[in-house]
C-alpha positions in Angstrom: -12.1 6.7 -10.0 -12.1 10.5 -10.4 -15.0 10.8 -8.1 -13.1 8.9 -5.4 -10.0 11.0 -5.9 -12.0 14.3 -5.7 -13.7 13.3 -2.5 -10.8 11.5 -0.7 -7.5 12.9 -2.3 -6.4 14.5 1.0 -6.8 11.3 2.9 -5.1 9.2 0.2 -2.2 11.6 -0.1 -1.8 11.6 3.7 -1.9 7.9 3.8 0.8 7.6 1.1 3.1 9.9 3.1 2.5 7.9 6.2 3.4 4.7 4.4 6.6 6.4 3.1 7.5 7.4 6.7 6.7 4.0 8.1 8.6 2.1 5.4 11.6 4.3 5.7 11.9 4.0 9.5 11.6 0.3 9.4 14.3 -0.2 6.8 16.6 2.3 8.3 16.5 0.5 11.7 17.6 -2.7 10.0 20.6 -0.9 8.5 21.4 1.2 11.5 21.2 -1.9 13.8 24.0 -3.6 11.8 26.1 -0.4 12.1 25.5 -0.3 15.8 26.7 -3.9 16.2 23.4 -5.4 17.3 22.9 -9.1 16.8 20.2 -10.4 14.4 18.3 -11.8 17.4 18.4 -8.5 19.2 17.1 -6.8 16.1 14.4 -9.4 15.7 13.1 -8.5 19.2 13.1 -4.8 18.2 11.2 -5.6 15.0 8.7 -7.9 16.7 7.9 -5.0 19.1 6.2 -3.1 16.3 3.6 -5.9 15.9 3.0 -6.0 19.6 2.1 -2.3 19.5 0.2 -2.7 16.3 -2.0 -5.4 17.6 -2.7 -3.5 20.8 -3.5 -0.3 18.8 -5.9 -2.1 16.6 -7.8 -3.2 19.7 -7.7 0.0 21.7 -7.8 2.7 19.0 -11.6 2.4 18.3 -12.3 3.2 21.9 -10.0 6.2 21.8 -11.8 7.5 18.8 -15.2 7.1 20.4 -14.0 9.0 23.4 -12.2 12.0 21.9 -12.9 11.9 18.1 -10.9 11.4 15.0 -9.0 14.7 14.9 -7.6 14.5 18.4 -6.5 10.9 18.0 -4.8 11.8 14.8 -3.0 14.8 16.3 -1.9 12.9 19.5 -0.6 9.8 17.7 1.2 11.9 15.1 3.2 13.7 17.8 4.3 10.4 19.3 5.3 9.0 16.0 7.4 12.0 15.0 9.1 12.1 18.4 10.0 8.4 18.4 11.5 8.6 14.9 13.8 11.4 15.9 14.8 9.6 19.1 15.9 6.4 17.3 19.4 7.6 16.4 19.8 9.5 19.7 19.2 6.4 21.8 21.0 3.5 20.0 19.9 0.8 22.5 17.8 -2.3 21.8 15.7 -1.6 24.9 15.0 2.0 23.7 14.4 0.9 20.2 12.1 -1.9 21.3 10.0 0.5 23.4 10.0 2.9 20.5 8.8 0.2 18.1 5.9 -0.7 20.5 4.9 3.0 20.6 5.3 3.4 16.8 3.3 0.2 16.1 0.5 1.3 18.5 0.4 4.8 17.0 0.4 3.7 13.3 -2.3 1.2 14.0 -4.5 4.0 15.6 -3.8 6.3 12.6 -4.7 3.6 10.1 -7.9 2.8 12.0 -8.9 6.5 11.9 -8.0 7.0 8.3 -9.6 3.8 7.1 -12.9 4.6 8.9 -12.8 8.0 7.3 -12.2 6.6 3.8 -15.0 4.0 4.3 -17.4 6.8 5.3 -16.5 8.8 2.2 -17.3 5.9 -0.2 -20.7 4.6 -1.2 -21.9 1.5 -3.0 -21.1 2.9 -6.4 -17.4 3.6 -5.7 -16.4 1.4 -2.7 -14.4 -1.0 -4.8 -12.5 1.8 -6.5 -11.8 3.5 -3.1 -10.5 0.2 -1.7 -8.3 -0.4 -4.8 -6.9 3.1 -4.6 -6.2 2.7 -0.9 -4.3 -0.6 -1.5 -2.3 1.0 -4.3 -1.4 4.0 -2.2 -0.1 1.8 0.6 2.2 -0.1 -1.7 3.4 3.0 -3.6 4.3 4.6 -0.2 6.3 1.6 1.0 8.1 1.2 -2.4 8.9 5.0 -2.5 10.3 4.8 1.0 13.0 2.5 -0.2 14.2 5.1 -2.7 14.8 7.5 0.1 17.1 5.2 2.1 20.1 6.5 0.1 19.5 10.1 1.2 22.2 10.9 3.8 24.6 8.7 5.7 22.9 5.6 7.4 25.1 6.3 10.4 23.7 9.9 10.7 20.4 11.5 11.4 19.1 12.6 8.0 16.9 9.6 7.1 15.2 9.5 10.5 14.5 13.2 10.3 13.0 12.9 6.8 10.8 10.0 8.1 9.6 12.2 11.0 8.9 15.2 8.6 7.0 13.0 6.2 4.8 11.7 9.0 4.2 15.2 10.3 3.3 16.6 6.8 1.0 13.6 6.1 -1.5 14.9 8.7 -1.9 18.4 7.1 -4.0 17.4 4.1 -6.1 15.1 6.3 -6.7 17.5 9.2 -7.3 20.5 6.9 -9.7 18.6 4.7 -13.3 19.9 4.6 -14.6 16.4 4.7 -16.7 15.8 7.8 -15.4 13.4 10.4 -17.5 10.2 10.4 -19.3 8.5 13.2 -17.2 5.5 14.3 -18.4 2.0 14.9 -16.8 -1.4 14.5 -18.2 -4.9 14.8 -17.3 -7.0 17.9 -15.1 -9.9 16.7 -16.2 -13.5 16.8 -14.5 -15.7 19.4 -11.4 -17.5 18.1 -13.1 -20.9 18.9 -16.1 -20.0 16.7 -13.8 -19.0 13.8 -11.7 -22.1 14.1 -14.8 -24.3 14.0 -16.1 -22.5 10.9 -12.7 -22.4 9.0 -9.7 -24.2 10.4 -7.7 -23.4 7.3 -8.6 -19.7 7.6 -7.3 -19.6 11.2 -4.2 -21.7 10.8 -3.4 -20.0 7.5 -3.7 -16.5 8.9 -1.5 -17.3 11.9 1.2 -18.8 9.6 0.9 -15.8 7.2 1.4 -13.4 10.1 4.9 -14.9 10.6 5.7 -14.7 6.9 4.6 -11.1 6.5 6.3 -9.9 9.7 9.5 -11.5 8.5 9.3 -9.6 5.2 8.3 -6.3 6.7 10.4 -6.5 9.9 13.5 -8.5 9.0 14.2 -8.0 5.2 16.3 -5.0 6.0 18.1 -6.9 8.8 18.8 -9.7 6.3 20.1 -7.3 3.7 22.4 -5.6 6.1 23.7 -8.9 7.5 24.2 -10.3 4.0 26.4 -7.3 3.1 24.1 -5.8 0.5 25.0 -2.2 -0.6 22.4 0.4 0.4 21.2 0.7 -3.2 20.8 -3.1 -3.5 19.1 -3.4 -0.1 16.5 -0.8 -1.0 15.8 -2.5 -4.3 15.5 -5.9 -2.6 12.9 -4.7 -0.1 11.0 -2.7 -2.8 10.7 -5.9 -4.9 8.6 -7.6 -2.3 6.0 -4.9 -2.6 6.2 -4.6 -6.3 5.4 -8.3 -6.6 2.5 -7.9 -4.2 1.1 -5.0 -6.2 1.4 -6.8 -9.6 0.0 -10.2 -8.6 -2.7 -9.2 -6.1 -5.5 -8.6 -8.7 -4.7 -11.5 -11.1 -4.8 -14.0 -8.2 -8.0 -12.4 -7.0 -9.6 -12.9 -10.4 -8.5 -16.6 -10.5 -9.8 -17.2 -6.9 -13.3 -16.3 -7.9 -13.2 -19.1 -10.5 -11.8 -22.1 -8.8 -11.6 -24.0 -5.5 -9.9 -21.5 -3.2 -8.2 -24.2 -1.1 -6.4 -25.5 -4.2 -5.3 -22.0 -5.1 -4.1 -21.4 -1.5 -2.1 -24.7 -1.7 -0.5 -23.8 -5.1 0.3 -20.2 -4.1 1.8 -21.1 -0.8 3.9 -23.9 -2.3 5.1 -21.6 -5.1 6.0 -19.0 -2.4 7.9 -21.6 -0.5 9.8 -22.4 -3.7 10.6 -18.7 -4.1 12.2 -18.8 -0.6 14.2 -21.8 -1.5 15.6 -19.9 -4.5 16.7 -17.1 -2.1 18.3 -19.6 0.2 20.3 -21.4 -2.5 21.1 -18.5 -4.8 21.3 -15.7 -2.2 24.8 -14.6 -3.3 23.4 -13.8 -6.8 21.6 -10.4 -6.5 19.5 -11.0 -9.6 18.2 -14.3 -8.2 17.7 -12.6 -4.8 15.3 -10.1 -6.6 13.5 -13.0 -8.2 13.0 -14.6 -4.8 11.7 -11.4 -3.3 9.3 -10.9 -6.2 7.9 -14.4 -5.9 7.6 -14.3 -2.1 6.1 -10.8 -1.9 3.8 -11.4 -4.9 2.4 -14.7 -3.6 2.4 -14.2 0.2 0.5 -10.9 0.3 -2.5 -12.0 -1.8 -2.8 -15.1 0.5 -4.2 -12.7 3.1 -7.1 -11.8 1.0 -7.5 -15.4 -0.2 -7.8 -16.7 3.4 -10.4 -14.1 4.3 -12.4 -14.8 1.1 -12.2 -18.5 1.7 -13.5 -18.1 5.3 -16.3 -15.9 4.1 -17.5 -18.8 1.8 -18.7 -20.5 5.0 -20.3 -17.5 6.6 -23.5 -15.6 6.4 -23.2 -11.9 5.3 -24.0 -10.6 8.7 -21.1 -12.6 10.3 -18.4 -11.7 7.9 -17.2 -8.5 9.5 -17.1 -10.1 13.0 -15.1 -13.1 11.6 -12.7 -10.8 9.8 -11.8 -9.0 13.1 -10.9 -12.3 14.7 -8.8 -13.3 11.6 -6.9 -10.1 11.8 -6.1 -10.7 15.5 -4.9 -14.2 14.7 -2.7 -12.8 12.0 -1.3 -10.3 14.5 -0.3 -13.1 16.9 1.6 -14.8 14.2 3.3 -11.5 13.3 4.7 -11.1 16.8 6.4 -14.5 16.6 7.7 -14.2 13.1 10.7 -11.8 13.6 11.9 -13.5 16.7 12.0 -16.9 15.1 13.7 -15.4 12.1 16.3 -13.7 14.2 17.2 -17.0 15.9 17.5 -18.8 12.6 19.6 -15.9 11.2 22.2 -16.2 14.0 25.6 -17.5 13.2 25.0 -20.6 15.3 22.1 -21.7 13.0 21.8 -20.7 9.3 23.3 -17.2 9.3 21.5 -14.5 7.2 20.0 -17.3 5.0 17.8 -18.2 7.9 15.5 -15.4 6.7 14.5 -17.6 3.8 14.5 -20.8 5.8 11.6 -19.5 8.0 9.6 -18.2 5.0 10.0 -21.5 3.1 9.1 -23.6 6.1 5.9 -21.5 6.8 4.8 -21.4 3.2 5.2 -25.2 2.8 3.5 -25.8 6.1 0.5 -23.7 4.9 0.4 -25.6 1.6 0.5 -28.9 3.4 -2.3 -27.9 5.8 -4.4 -26.7 2.8 -3.9 -30.1 1.2 -5.0 -31.8 4.4 -8.1 -29.7 4.7 -9.1 -30.6 1.1 -9.5 -34.2 2.4 -11.8 -33.2 5.3 -14.8 -31.6 3.5 -16.1 -31.0 0.0 -15.3 -27.8 -1.7 -17.9 -25.0 -1.9 -19.3 -24.8 -5.5 -17.6 -21.9 -7.4 -21.0 -20.3 -8.2 -21.7 -20.2 -4.4 -18.5 -18.5 -3.3 -18.2 -14.8 -2.4 -16.2 -12.2 -4.2 -12.5 -11.6 -3.6 -11.7 -8.2 -2.0 -8.0 -7.1 -2.2 -6.3 -6.5 1.2 -2.8 -6.3 2.5 -1.5 -7.8 5.8 -0.7 -4.3 7.1 -4.4 -3.4 7.2 -6.4 -3.0 10.4 -9.8 -4.6 11.2 -11.5 -1.4 10.0 -10.0 -1.8 6.5 -10.9 -5.4 6.5 -14.5 -4.6 7.4 -14.4 -2.0 4.6 -13.4 -4.8 2.2 -16.1 -7.1 3.6 -18.8 -4.5 2.8 -17.4 -4.3 -0.8 -17.4 -8.1 -1.2 -20.9 -8.4 0.1 -22.2 -5.6 -2.2 -20.5 -7.2 -5.2 -21.9 -10.6 -4.4 -25.4 -9.2 -4.0 -25.2 -7.3 -7.3 -24.0 -10.5 -9.0 -27.0 -12.4 -7.6 -29.4 -9.7 -8.7 -27.9 -9.8 -12.2 -28.1 -13.5 -12.4 -31.8 -13.5 -11.2 -32.7 -10.9 -13.9 -31.0 -13.0 -16.6 -33.0 -16.0 -15.5 
């Protein structure tokens, strides 16, 4: 662990500051939109715009890096992010915010692609798993810390947006001034969606559904909190609890997944997550129960991302895993675009009101559980001793980070096979 920190501390510090800035601007928009009088559906379109940009950035950023290099891409995207964050309070319009969110999503995706390829290059077989774990922890710590900064300044003012812009600007200093050499960049061409669907229907359907669940959390939780009348302090704690749950439950569920039929675990986890959303829907006026619901939803939905990738890998050869993961990330991104817009419609006064936030999450999680149950009737389970290793990932990761995780999973599996052969 110390070896990873000594070689990649600048990159990890920069990524944490980036996540703080990104988490802060996303939450502040939800609060500020309520103050500006925007409807929940208008805000859902604004929030969905981020995922449009993010999906586009994950596809185009690799070519940008090949053309001009990591450093120039970093610097260019950083300037756009900082500018847009400052412009949000200056241009309180859903059209301006929507365009800004597309730009922000595109730029953050490009930044993540660059940083993740850099981190992968700095790791080797002996510390790749530790580097991946640290990266995941840094992501969650950044988002959780962002919620504590929401109470700095007046939500109707400029302070929080300026702080987010400053944090993003500062985040690039340790990365760009690092003495670590920039890596050569290469990514695997994704499989076609038809190929992945043939190999793993549950992986494809599950990732599309999960995209809607995650984007509802990341994009609409602040909109829900503001519409439900939560105080600024309670809203920040509510949002942070999603990611606290994700951080605590990710590794225990990963450990369990390596020891049982992953389809059954996906079914149980999805159903339990749906029950958590039902708790939020029924007891939404009780803040303590609202936190319980957030912990369950965040703690169970986020690990599903890694579970679905690991399950799909069980039916792939090692050389195909990276290509399939790129396609799964794209499918997840498509679901993420739809999630906030459907949530915004359900949260309108004509439908469920703010509680529609939990209605969508419950419906999607129960749908995933039902489809997992159906798939269990269609083919036999892969024997546990023939399944691959679980690699922790979060839905905010780009295809580069997922490929990074695939390398770790493959290396771990090969090491386990070698150990088993020596023992026999």
